[in-house]
C-alpha positions as CSV (number, residue, x, y, z in Angstrom):
1,X,-63.5,49.3,65.1
2,X,-60.3,47.5,64.5
3,X,-57.2,48.9,63.2
4,X,-55.6,46.3,60.8
5,X,-52.0,48.1,60.7
6,X,-50.4,51.1,60.2
7,X,-50.4,52.0,56.4
8,X,-48.3,54.9,56.3
9,X,-47.0,58.2,57.6
10,X,-47.3,61.0,55.6
11,X,-44.8,63.8,55.8
12,X,-45.3,67.2,54.0
13,X,-41.8,68.5,52.6
14,X,-40.6,72.0,51.4
15,X,-37.8,70.4,49.4
16,X,-38.7,66.7,48.0
17,X,-35.3,66.0,46.5
18,X,-33.5,66.3,50.0
19,X,-35.9,64.5,51.8
20,X,-35.6,61.7,48.8
21,X,-31.6,61.8,49.3
22,X,-32.2,61.3,53.2
23,X,-34.4,58.0,52.9
24,X,-32.6,56.7,50.0
25,X,-29.3,57.1,52.1
26,X,-31.0,55.3,55.0
27,X,-31.8,52.6,52.6
28,X,-35.2,52.8,51.5
29,X,-36.1,52.4,48.0
30,X,-39.1,54.4,46.0
31,X,-41.9,52.0,45.5
32,X,-44.6,54.1,44.1
33,X,-45.6,57.4,42.9
34,X,-48.9,59.4,43.5
35,X,-50.1,62.4,41.7
36,X,-53.3,64.8,42.1
37,X,-54.1,68.4,41.5
38,X,-52.9,69.4,44.7
39,X,-49.6,67.3,45.7
40,X,-46.9,65.0,44.4
41,X,-46.0,62.1,46.9
42,X,-43.3,59.5,47.0
43,X,-43.8,56.1,49.2
44,X,-40.9,54.4,50.8
45,X,-42.0,51.4,52.1
46,X,-40.2,50.2,55.2
47,X,-41.6,46.8,56.7
48,X,-45.3,46.6,56.6
49,X,-45.6,50.5,56.5
50,X,-44.7,53.4,54.2
51,X,-43.1,56.7,54.4
52,X,-45.2,59.2,52.1
53,X,-43.3,62.5,51.2
54,X,-45.5,64.9,50.0
55,X,-44.7,67.8,48.0
56,X,-47.6,70.4,48.0
57,X,-47.8,72.4,44.6
58,X,-49.3,75.3,45.7
59,X,-47.2,77.6,48.2
60,X,-50.1,78.9,50.1
61,X,-51.7,75.5,50.7
62,X,-48.3,74.1,51.4
63,X,-48.0,76.9,54.2
64,X,-51.5,75.5,55.5
65,X,-50.5,72.5,55.7
66,X,-46.9,72.4,56.9
67,X,-46.2,75.7,58.6
68,X,-44.8,78.7,57.6
69,X,-41.2,78.4,58.4
70,X,-41.3,74.9,58.4
71,X,-39.3,72.5,56.2
72,X,-41.3,69.1,56.9
73,X,-44.0,68.1,59.3
74,X,-45.8,64.4,59.7
75,X,-48.9,65.5,58.6
76,X,-51.2,62.3,59.3
77,X,-51.0,58.6,60.3
78,X,-52.7,56.2,58.2
79,X,-54.4,53.0,59.5
80,X,-55.9,50.5,57.3
81,X,-59.5,49.5,58.7
82,X,-62.2,47.1,57.5
83,X,-65.1,49.4,57.3
84,X,-64.8,53.0,57.0
85,X,-68.6,54.1,57.8
86,X,-68.0,52.0,61.6
87,X,-64.8,54.0,61.9
88,X,-66.9,57.3,61.3
89,X,-69.7,56.2,63.4
90,X,-67.4,55.6,66.4
91,X,-65.1,58.6,66.2
92,X,-68.1,61.2,65.7
93,X,-70.1,59.8,68.5
94,X,-66.5,60.6,70.3
95,X,-66.7,64.2,68.9
96,X,-64.2,63.9,66.4
97,X,-65.1,65.2,62.9
98,X,-64.3,63.0,59.9
99,X,-64.2,63.8,56.1
100,X,-67.2,62.3,54.3
101,X,-68.1,60.9,51.8
102,X,-64.8,58.7,51.4
103,X,-62.1,59.9,48.9
104,X,-60.7,57.2,46.2
105,X,-57.0,57.1,45.6
106,X,-56.2,54.1,43.3
107,X,-58.3,50.9,44.9
108,X,-58.7,52.6,48.1
109,X,-61.2,54.6,50.0
110,X,-60.2,56.8,52.7
111,X,-61.7,59.4,55.3
112,X,-59.1,61.6,57.6
113,X,-59.9,63.3,60.9
114,X,-59.9,67.0,61.7
115,X,-56.9,67.5,64.0
116,X,-58.5,70.0,65.9
117,X,-61.1,67.3,67.2
118,X,-58.8,64.4,67.5
119,X,-56.4,65.6,70.0
120,X,-54.2,67.8,67.3
121,X,-53.2,64.6,65.1
122,X,-54.8,63.8,61.7
123,X,-55.5,60.4,61.4
124,X,-56.1,58.9,57.5
125,X,-58.3,55.7,57.7
126,X,-58.4,53.7,54.3
127,X,-60.1,50.3,53.2
128,X,-58.7,48.2,50.2
129,X,-60.8,46.3,48.0
130,X,-60.4,42.6,49.7
131,X,-57.9,43.7,52.3
132,X,-55.0,44.3,49.8
133,X,-51.8,45.4,51.4
134,X,-49.8,48.1,50.1
135,X,-49.8,51.9,49.9
136,X,-52.9,54.0,48.6
């Protein structure tokens, strides 16, 4: 398994405008917006990776993903890889649970580890057609 690069760090936030203001005050510029039925995400690139701010729409799901009294939490670290099947097979052989089948987002396909089986950290792995750079 070859990790090509860190693609992004996903941060679940309770107050999206406050976190946007903080990143923009540091000089980061919004590059992309992502929406799905569960969340709204903003991507701020920095070098070859991005910070993904995630606002979860449902308060119950937000509490589960972030924690009851938390304002923000780094939820996952995303790596770009060449082969999701190879990643799955290697991780599962080491006792790490992996979501399957891959989930599509834009042109990317992605999988996640279950944090409880990957040392308390949730990792995301994604593949882009032709190895395109950029956030999912």
